[in-house]
C-alpha positions in Angstrom: -295.8 182.8 145.3 -299.2 181.5 144.1 -298.4 177.8 144.7 -296.6 178.5 148.0 -299.7 180.1 149.6 -301.8 177.1 148.6 -299.2 174.6 149.8 -298.8 176.3 153.2 -302.6 176.5 153.6 -302.7 172.7 153.2 -300.5 172.0 156.2 -303.3 171.8 158.8 -305.0 168.9 156.8 -302.0 167.2 155.3 -299.1 167.8 157.7 -299.5 164.5 159.5 -298.5 162.5 156.4 -295.9 165.0 155.4 -294.2 165.1 158.8 -293.8 161.3 158.8 -290.8 161.8 156.5 -289.4 164.9 158.2 -290.0 166.4 161.6 -290.6 170.0 160.8 -290.2 172.8 163.4 -293.2 175.0 164.1 -294.0 177.3 161.3 -292.7 180.9 161.9 -290.8 183.7 160.2 -287.5 182.0 160.8 -288.6 178.5 159.6 -290.7 179.6 156.6 -288.2 178.7 154.0 -287.6 175.2 155.5 -291.4 174.5 155.4 -291.6 175.9 151.9 -288.8 173.7 150.6 -290.2 170.6 152.1 -293.8 171.1 150.9 -292.6 172.3 147.5 -290.9 168.9 147.0 -294.1 167.1 148.2 -296.3 169.3 146.0 -294.5 168.8 142.7 -294.1 165.1 143.3 -297.9 164.8 143.7 -297.6 163.5 147.3 -299.9 166.2 148.7 -303.6 165.5 148.6 -305.2 167.7 145.9 -301.9 168.5 144.3 -302.5 166.5 141.2 -305.8 168.2 140.6 -304.0 171.5 140.2 -300.8 170.4 138.5 -302.4 168.2 135.9 -303.9 169.9 132.9 -307.6 169.6 132.7 -309.3 166.3 132.0 -310.6 167.5 128.6 -308.8 166.4 125.4 -310.9 168.0 122.7 -313.4 170.8 122.1 -316.5 171.9 124.1 -318.8 174.3 122.3 -321.1 176.2 124.7 -324.2 177.6 122.8 -326.7 180.0 124.1 -329.3 182.6 122.9 -327.2 185.6 123.7 -323.4 186.3 123.6 -323.5 187.3 127.2 -325.0 184.1 128.5 -322.7 182.0 126.2 -319.5 183.8 127.5 -320.6 183.5 131.1 -321.4 179.8 130.8 -318.2 179.0 128.8 -316.2 180.7 131.5 -317.7 178.5 134.1 -317.1 175.4 132.1 -313.5 176.3 131.2 -312.7 177.1 134.8 -314.0 173.8 136.0 -312.1 171.9 133.3 -308.9 174.0 133.6 -309.2 174.5 129.8 -308.3 177.3 127.4 -311.0 179.6 126.1 -312.1 180.9 122.6 -315.0 183.1 121.9 -315.6 182.7 118.1 -316.7 179.3 117.0 -316.4 180.3 113.3 -312.7 181.0 113.8 -311.9 177.5 115.0 -309.9 175.6 112.4 -308.4 172.1 112.3 -305.1 173.2 113.9 -307.1 174.5 116.9 -308.8 171.2 117.1 -305.5 169.3 117.0 -304.1 171.6 119.7 -307.1 171.0 121.9 -306.5 167.2 121.7 -302.9 167.4 122.7 -301.9 165.7 125.9 -301.6 168.1 128.8 -303.1 171.2 127.1 -306.5 170.9 128.9 -308.6 171.1 125.7 -310.5 174.1 124.4 -313.9 175.6 125.4 -315.5 177.9 122.8 -318.6 180.1 123.2 -321.2 180.4 120.5 -324.7 181.8 119.9 -327.4 179.8 118.1 -327.1 182.0 115.0 -323.4 181.1 114.6 -324.5 177.9 113.1 -323.1 174.4 113.1 -320.9 174.6 110.0 -317.6 174.5 111.8 -318.6 171.7 114.1 -320.0 169.6 111.2 -316.7 170.1 109.4 -314.6 169.0 112.3 -316.8 166.1 113.2 -315.7 164.1 110.1 -312.3 163.5 111.8 -312.7 164.5 115.4 -316.3 163.9 116.3 -315.4 161.7 119.3 -313.6 164.7 120.9 -316.3 167.3 120.4 -319.0 168.1 123.0 -321.9 170.6 122.6 -323.5 172.2 125.7 -326.8 174.1 124.9 -327.4 176.6 127.7 -330.6 178.5 128.5 -332.5 177.4 125.4 -335.7 176.0 126.7 -338.7 176.3 124.4 -340.2 179.0 126.7 -336.9 181.0 126.7 -336.6 180.8 122.9 -340.2 181.9 122.4 -339.6 184.9 124.7 -336.3 185.9 123.1 -337.7 187.4 120.0 -341.0 188.7 118.6 -343.0 186.3 116.5 -341.8 186.5 112.9 -339.1 185.3 110.5 -336.2 186.0 112.9 -337.8 183.8 115.6 -338.4 181.0 113.0 -334.8 181.2 111.9 -333.6 180.9 115.5 -335.8 177.9 116.2 -334.6 176.2 113.0 -330.9 176.8 113.8 -331.4 175.6 117.4 -332.7 172.3 115.9 -329.5 172.1 114.0 -327.5 172.4 117.2 -329.6 169.7 118.9 -329.0 167.3 116.0 -325.3 168.1 115.2 -323.1 165.0 115.1 -320.5 164.9 117.9 -319.6 162.9 121.0 -322.3 164.2 123.3 -324.9 167.0 123.5 -325.9 168.4 126.9 -328.8 170.7 127.6 -328.7 173.0 130.6 -332.0 175.0 130.7 -331.6 176.6 134.1 -328.8 179.2 134.1 -328.9 179.4 137.9 -327.4 175.9 138.1 -324.4 176.6 135.9 -321.9 175.8 138.7 -323.5 172.5 139.5 -323.9 171.5 135.9 -320.3 172.4 135.0 -318.9 170.3 137.9 -321.2 167.4 136.8 -319.9 167.7 133.3 -316.3 167.7 134.5 -317.0 164.6 136.6 -318.6 162.9 133.5 -315.4 163.5 131.5 -313.2 162.2 134.3 -315.2 159.0 134.3 -315.3 158.8 130.5 -313.0 156.4 128.6 -311.9 159.3 126.6 -310.2 160.8 129.6 -306.6 159.8 130.0 -306.2 157.0 132.5 -302.6 158.1 133.2 -300.8 161.3 133.6 -300.3 163.0 130.2 -296.8 162.8 128.8 -295.7 166.4 128.9 -292.1 165.8 127.7 -291.1 167.6 124.5 -290.5 165.5 121.4 -288.3 165.6 118.3 -289.1 166.3 114.6 -286.3 165.0 112.4 -286.5 166.1 108.8 -284.3 165.9 105.7 -283.5 168.9 103.5 -282.2 166.8 100.6 -283.0 165.3 97.2 -284.1 161.9 96.0 -281.2 159.4 96.5 -279.6 161.3 99.4 -280.1 158.2 101.6 -282.7 159.4 104.1 -284.7 156.1 104.1 -281.6 154.1 104.7 -280.8 156.2 107.6 -284.1 156.0 109.5 -285.6 152.6 108.6 -286.3 150.3 111.5 -285.2 152.9 114.1 -286.7 152.4 117.5 -286.3 153.5 121.1 -283.8 150.7 121.8 -281.6 151.6 118.9 -281.6 155.3 119.9 -280.8 154.4 123.5 -283.7 156.7 124.5 -284.9 154.6 127.5 -284.9 157.2 130.3 -284.1 156.7 133.9 -286.5 157.3 136.7 -289.1 154.8 135.6 -290.4 156.9 132.6 -291.3 155.0 129.5 -289.2 155.6 126.3 -290.5 158.2 123.9 -292.4 156.5 121.1 -290.7 156.5 117.7 -292.6 157.2 114.5 -291.2 156.9 111.0 -293.5 158.4 108.3 -292.4 157.5 104.8 -293.5 160.2 102.4 -293.9 157.8 99.4 -296.4 155.7 101.4 -298.7 158.6 102.3 -301.6 158.8 99.9 -302.9 162.2 100.9 -301.1 165.4 101.9 -298.0 164.6 103.8 -297.3 167.6 106.1 -300.9 167.9 107.4 -300.6 164.2 108.3 -297.3 164.9 110.1 -299.0 167.7 112.0 -301.9 165.4 113.2 -299.5 162.6 114.2 -297.1 165.0 116.1 -300.0 166.7 118.0 -301.6 163.4 118.9 -298.3 162.2 120.5 -296.2 165.3 121.3 -293.5 163.4 123.1 -292.7 161.2 120.1 -289.4 161.0 118.1 -290.8 161.6 114.6 -288.8 160.9 111.5 -290.2 162.7 108.5 -288.9 160.5 105.7 -289.5 162.9 102.9 -287.4 165.4 101.0 -287.9 168.8 102.7 -286.8 171.7 100.5 -286.9 175.4 101.8 -290.5 175.8 100.5 -291.8 173.6 103.4 -289.4 174.8 106.2 -291.9 177.3 107.6 -294.5 174.5 107.7 -292.1 172.2 109.5 -291.2 175.0 112.0 -294.9 175.6 112.6 -295.6 172.0 113.3 -292.6 171.7 115.7 -293.6 174.9 117.6 -297.2 173.9 117.9 -296.5 170.3 119.0 -293.7 170.9 121.6 -291.0 169.4 119.4 -287.4 170.4 118.8 -286.8 170.6 115.1 -283.8 168.7 113.8 -282.7 169.0 110.2 -280.3 166.4 108.8 -277.6 167.6 106.4 -274.9 165.8 104.5 -271.2 166.4 105.3 -269.2 169.4 104.1 -268.0 167.6 101.0 -271.6 167.3 99.8 -272.9 170.5 101.4 -270.7 172.8 99.4 -271.6 175.9 97.4 -271.8 175.2 93.7 -272.2 177.8 91.0 -273.7 177.0 87.6 -273.4 179.4 84.7 -276.4 180.3 82.6 -276.2 181.1 78.9 -276.7 184.7 79.7 -273.4 184.7 81.6 -275.0 184.9 85.1 -274.2 182.4 87.9 -276.7 180.6 90.1 -275.6 179.2 93.4 -276.7 175.9 94.9 -275.8 174.5 98.4 -275.0 171.0 97.2 -272.0 169.9 95.0 -272.5 168.5 91.6 -270.9 165.3 92.8 -273.6 165.0 95.4 -276.2 165.4 92.6 -274.4 162.7 90.5 -274.3 160.2 93.3 -278.0 160.8 94.1 -278.9 160.2 90.4 -276.8 157.0 90.3 -278.5 155.7 93.4 -282.0 156.3 91.9 -281.0 154.6 88.7 -279.6 151.7 90.7 -283.0 150.9 92.1 -284.5 147.9 90.3 -287.4 148.5 88.0 -290.7 148.9 89.9 -289.0 148.5 93.2 -289.6 152.0 94.6 -292.8 152.9 96.4 -292.8 156.3 94.9 -292.0 154.9 91.4 -288.7 156.8 91.2 -286.4 154.1 90.0 -284.7 153.0 86.8 -288.1 152.4 85.1 -289.1 156.0 85.5 -288.4 157.5 82.0 -287.2 160.9 83.4 -285.7 159.8 86.7 -282.5 161.8 86.4 -284.4 165.0 85.5 -286.7 164.5 88.5 -283.6 164.5 90.7 -282.4 167.7 88.9 -285.8 169.3 89.6 -285.4 168.7 93.3 -281.9 170.0 93.2 -283.2 173.2 91.6 -285.5 173.8 94.5 -282.4 174.9 96.4 -281.2 177.4 93.9 -279.9 180.9 94.8 -278.6 179.6 98.1 -275.0 179.0 99.1 -274.2 176.3 101.6 -273.9 179.0 104.3 -277.1 180.7 103.3 -278.8 177.3 103.2 -278.1 176.6 106.9 -278.7 180.2 108.0 -282.1 180.3 106.3 -283.1 177.1 108.0 -282.3 178.6 111.4 -284.2 181.8 110.6 -287.3 179.8 109.5 -287.3 177.9 112.8 -286.6 181.0 114.9 -289.2 183.2 113.3 -292.0 180.6 113.8 -291.0 179.9 117.4 -289.6 176.4 117.0 -286.6 175.2 118.9 -283.6 174.3 116.8 -280.5 172.9 118.5 -277.3 174.8 117.9 -275.7 171.4 117.2 -277.0 170.3 113.8 -276.8 166.8 112.5 -274.3 166.3 109.6 -274.1 162.8 108.2 -271.1 161.4 106.3 -271.9 161.3 102.6 -268.4 161.1 101.2 -266.9 160.4 104.6 -263.2 160.5 105.0 -262.6 159.8 101.3 -261.5 162.7 99.1 -264.1 163.3 96.5 -262.9 163.1 93.0 -263.1 165.8 90.4 -266.0 165.1 88.2 -265.2 163.7 84.7 -265.7 166.7 82.3 -268.5 165.1 80.2 -270.5 164.2 83.4 -269.9 167.7 84.8 -271.1 169.4 81.6 -274.1 167.1 81.4 -275.1 167.9 85.0 -274.7 171.7 84.4 -276.7 171.5 81.1 -279.5 169.6 82.9 -279.6 172.3 85.6 -279.8 175.0 83.0 -282.5 173.1 81.1 -284.6 172.8 84.3 -284.3 176.5 85.1 -285.4 177.4 81.6 -288.4 175.1 81.9 -289.4 176.6 85.2 -288.9 180.1 83.9 -291.2 179.2 81.0 -288.5 180.2 78.5 -288.9 176.9 76.7 -292.0 175.8 74.8 -292.6 172.1 74.2 -289.5 171.0 76.2 -290.5 167.3 76.3 -288.0 166.4 73.5 -285.2 168.3 75.2 -286.0 166.6 78.5 -285.9 163.2 76.8 -282.6 164.0 75.1 -281.1 165.3 78.4 -282.2 162.2 80.3 -280.5 160.1 77.7 -277.3 162.2 78.0 -277.3 161.9 81.8 -277.9 158.2 81.8 -275.1 157.7 79.3 -272.6 159.7 81.4 -273.6 157.9 84.6 -273.4 154.5 82.8 -269.7 155.3 82.1 -268.8 157.0 85.4 -271.5 156.1 87.9 -269.7 153.2 89.6 -266.5 155.2 90.0 -268.4 158.1 91.4 -270.2 155.9 93.9 -266.9 154.5 95.2 -266.2 157.8 96.9 -269.2 157.7 99.2 -269.3 156.7 102.8 -270.7 153.2 103.5 -274.3 152.9 104.6 -273.1 151.5 107.9 -270.8 154.5 108.5 -273.5 157.0 107.6 -276.2 155.3 109.7 -274.0 154.8 112.7 -273.1 158.5 112.7 -276.7 159.5 112.2 -278.1 157.3 115.0 -275.3 158.5 117.4 -276.1 162.2 116.8 -279.9 161.8 117.0 -279.5 159.8 120.2 -277.7 162.6 121.8 -280.5 165.0 120.8 -283.1 162.6 122.2 -281.3 162.3 125.5 -281.0 166.1 125.8 -284.7 166.7 125.3 -285.5 166.6 129.0 -283.3 169.6 129.5 -285.9 171.5 127.5 -288.7 170.4 129.7 -289.3 173.7 131.4 -288.9 175.8 128.2 -291.4 173.6 126.3 -294.0 172.7 129.0 -296.8 174.2 126.9 -297.1 174.6 123.2 -295.5 177.8 122.0 -297.6 180.7 120.8 -296.7 180.4 117.1 -295.8 183.6 115.3 -296.6 182.8 111.7 -294.1 184.4 109.3 -295.3 185.6 105.9 -293.9 182.4 104.4 -296.3 180.3 106.5 -299.4 181.9 104.8 -301.1 181.0 101.6 -299.9 182.9 98.5 -302.8 184.5 96.6 -300.6 186.1 93.9 -297.0 186.8 93.1 -296.8 190.4 92.0 -294.5 193.2 90.9 -295.7 196.2 92.9 -295.4 199.6 91.2 -295.9 203.1 92.6 -299.5 204.0 91.9 -299.0 207.8 91.9 -296.2 207.4 89.4 -298.5 205.4 87.1 -301.2 208.1 87.3 -298.6 210.7 86.3 -297.6 208.5 83.3 -301.3 208.4 82.3 -301.6 212.1 82.6 -298.6 212.5 80.4 -300.0 210.1 77.8 -303.4 211.9 77.9 -301.8 215.2 77.2 -300.9 213.8 73.8 -304.1 211.8 73.1 -307.4 213.7 73.3 -309.5 210.5 73.3 -307.6 209.1 76.3 -307.8 212.5 78.0 -311.6 212.6 77.6 -311.8 209.0 79.0 -309.7 209.8 82.1 -311.6 213.0 82.8 -314.8 211.1 82.9 -313.3 208.7 85.5 -311.8 211.5 87.5 -308.3 210.1 87.4 -306.9 213.4 86.0 -308.1 215.3 89.1 -304.7 215.9 90.8 -306.2 216.8 94.1 -308.4 213.7 94.2 -311.5 215.7 95.2 -313.6 214.3 92.3 -315.3 211.0 93.1 -314.1 208.3 90.7 -316.8 206.0 89.3 -316.0 202.3 89.6 -312.9 201.2 91.4 -309.5 202.9 91.2 -306.9 200.3 92.1 -304.9 201.4 95.2 -302.0 198.9 94.9 -301.1 198.8 91.3 -299.1 195.7 90.3 -298.3 193.2 87.6 -299.7 189.8 88.5 -297.0 187.2 87.7 -299.0 184.1 88.8 -302.3 183.5 90.6 -302.7 180.6 93.0 -305.1 179.0 90.7 -302.4 178.7 88.0 -299.6 177.1 90.1 -299.1 175.2 93.3 -297.9 176.8 96.4 -294.6 174.8 96.3 -294.0 175.8 92.7 -294.6 179.4 93.4 -292.2 179.4 96.4 -289.6 177.4 94.6 -289.6 179.9 91.7 -290.0 183.2 93.6 -288.8 182.8 97.2 -285.3 183.9 96.5 -286.3 187.0 94.5 -289.2 188.4 96.6 -288.2 191.9 97.6 -285.9 192.3 94.6 -286.5 195.2 92.2 -287.1 194.9 88.4 -287.3 197.4 85.5 -290.7 197.4 83.6 -291.4 199.0 80.3 -294.8 200.6 79.8 -295.6 200.1 76.1 -299.3 201.2 75.8 -302.6 202.0 77.5 -305.6 199.9 76.8 -309.0 201.1 77.9 -312.6 200.1 77.4 -316.0 200.3 78.9 -315.1 198.4 82.1 -311.3 198.4 82.4 -308.3 200.5 82.1 -304.8 199.0 82.1 -301.2 199.7 81.1 -299.5 197.1 78.9 -296.0 196.3 80.1 -293.0 194.4 78.9 -291.2 192.4 81.6 -287.4 192.0 82.0 -285.6 188.7 82.0 -283.9 189.3 85.4 -283.9 191.4 88.5 -281.6 194.5 88.8 -278.6 194.8 91.1 -275.0 193.6 91.2 -276.1 190.0 91.0 -279.2 189.8 88.7 -281.4 186.8 89.2 -283.5 185.3 86.3 -287.2 186.4 86.5 -289.7 183.6 85.8 -292.1 184.4 83.0 -295.6 185.7 84.0 -298.4 183.1 83.8 -300.6 185.8 82.2 -300.4 185.9 78.4 -301.0 189.7 78.6 -298.7 191.2 81.2 -300.4 194.4 82.4 -301.1 196.8 85.3 -304.8 197.3 86.0 -305.5 201.0 86.9 -309.3 201.0 87.0 -312.4 198.8 86.6 -316.0 199.7 86.5 -319.0 198.7 88.6 -319.8 195.0 88.3 -316.4 194.3 86.6 -313.2 192.8 88.0 -309.6 193.7 87.8 -309.0 190.3 86.1 -311.2 191.4 83.2 -308.3 193.5 82.0 -306.9 190.3 80.5 -309.4 190.5 77.6 -308.5 194.1 76.7 -306.2 193.1 73.8 -309.1 191.1 72.3 -311.5 194.0 72.7 -309.0 196.3 71.0 -308.8 193.9 68.0 -312.6 193.9 67.7 -312.9 197.7 68.1 -314.6 197.4 71.6 -311.7 199.0 73.3 -308.9 201.5 72.4 -305.2 201.7 72.7 -303.0 204.7 73.2 -299.2 204.5 72.8 -296.5 206.9 74.2 -294.0 208.3 71.7 -291.3 206.4 73.6 -291.2 203.4 75.9 -291.6 204.5 79.5 -289.5 202.7 82.1 -290.6 202.2 85.8 -289.3 200.2 88.6 -291.2 197.6 90.7 -290.6 195.2 93.5 -291.5 191.5 93.7 -293.8 190.5 96.5 -296.3 187.9 97.7 -299.9 188.8 98.3 -301.1 186.5 101.0 -304.5 185.2 102.1 -305.4 183.1 105.2 -306.3 179.7 103.9 -306.1 176.1 105.5 -303.1 173.7 104.5 
């Protein structure tokens, strides 16, 4: 359609060259398809003059900020620039984040042009400049001294505008351009595009638009991932393509050698070279799968998880002292082998310091093992697929499974080793659930027990594993097939996908137990009917007004909840590892009293040890010493101030009202999210 019209319109000027390879009949209704087929081949092969200018993405690899005095002029100018550069558009400079910058620098995306007004300020540009300054350009449009003086009446607003404009003129970046004459926008935009074409920053060759591969390892320390992917290159993978194209670059990123945050680095590396075969040599538990999927989708990569074989990837249930069972996707024999491999590392030989010299090496492996709890082997794989699909990443239907035990029949674990492993898992779950206080001595004793059992049985256990050569050969063979099939995805993955972020890809503000607010108000009314002091207090606030017509002073909490943990108290990974599998589950809460003072009103609650349902799951302890539900807080106060109510009651500065009997309510566990950078 669109391209066909342009191709046929080129015939008068380009037909002489084209017809040297094929004598075409005169163009007419009966010969249209023959002409279209011929010129389509020439057009997409770049043989037609001018074809490359259209088929190539724009020359820009980076961000152009177009600044003006008014939003209208900025939008108009940025539209001219983006059209000339064949770039994408954005209209809010303060919404641009590092991920947008990385996307704008990807080969073949055409970069990003963003409009701004002077008053938007340079904060975002200054922040991005630290890493990406050479790929940022600023164009100041229609901001001559005369135009600025006439834009506002003399006064503070004009002084502010002049000061902020100075900031734009001095901001650090690759280059700053000033276009004072709005009537010359077309001319200036074309000149700017020509400048980029001539710049050394412009790609001298056609961008590599082929999709890449992101290989990751959902495993635990000692699972053999580094042995599988060390020294892998394009020749080993057999990825040298036909047709004169260069092999896809291979990048191995070893997690233990990365000093900063690992996955943001992976994102930067992937987006800088989208066609690469990237091996993420780091354990990747479910808590980071949404991040991996996001990176793959944004960087045109197929995501490829590497699993152990069915003998290792086997549902295992461990019984708790309460009698409940917790599922894991890996066998205990797999756990034992991984521990033995870690202990077999010579002292101080491991980059990440996880070797025999680490005093709690075995329990570190157990901690990673517990990151996969409440997942059967089938749920494990299914959840991985769902994470990729929800975020928009491509996941091959043919997953990689590497021989761990190979063709050998795994032995039944010696009873003392089996009991030690199960006890270690139980201990780790108790530690993470905050059931144990001062667990250091128990961890030390458990470490000694595990090492003793592995000293006796470790060599025999390791004899049942596949050889490194066997595992590596299978791994390379399977990955090679995926690499060679990438070109089949070319048309599906030509441009970065529009990433649909799932809830799991956001930043958790709190983990909460949400409770019905109206029900809590009814409970308060019931308590107030038996306590004249509480009744008088609630009447002043207006909470007892059933119709809600009376205005409530201060803030009446609309989404009542128990805060289990705040992001300032625990890392995102720890929150996800402890709560991911129980979010959405219901629990029973006991309301024990009402505490109220000058600035806060809250219900004291007692939390259960597990969720409700046919298969109860242990509930981690709240990080708050005083579990409660804030109902109201006064002007100038915060909901978090309810934490001090027990202290205020003890000093007589607040009051407590208790019901004649404990009141039971149900709540549901949830994540409260906020948008926040990685």
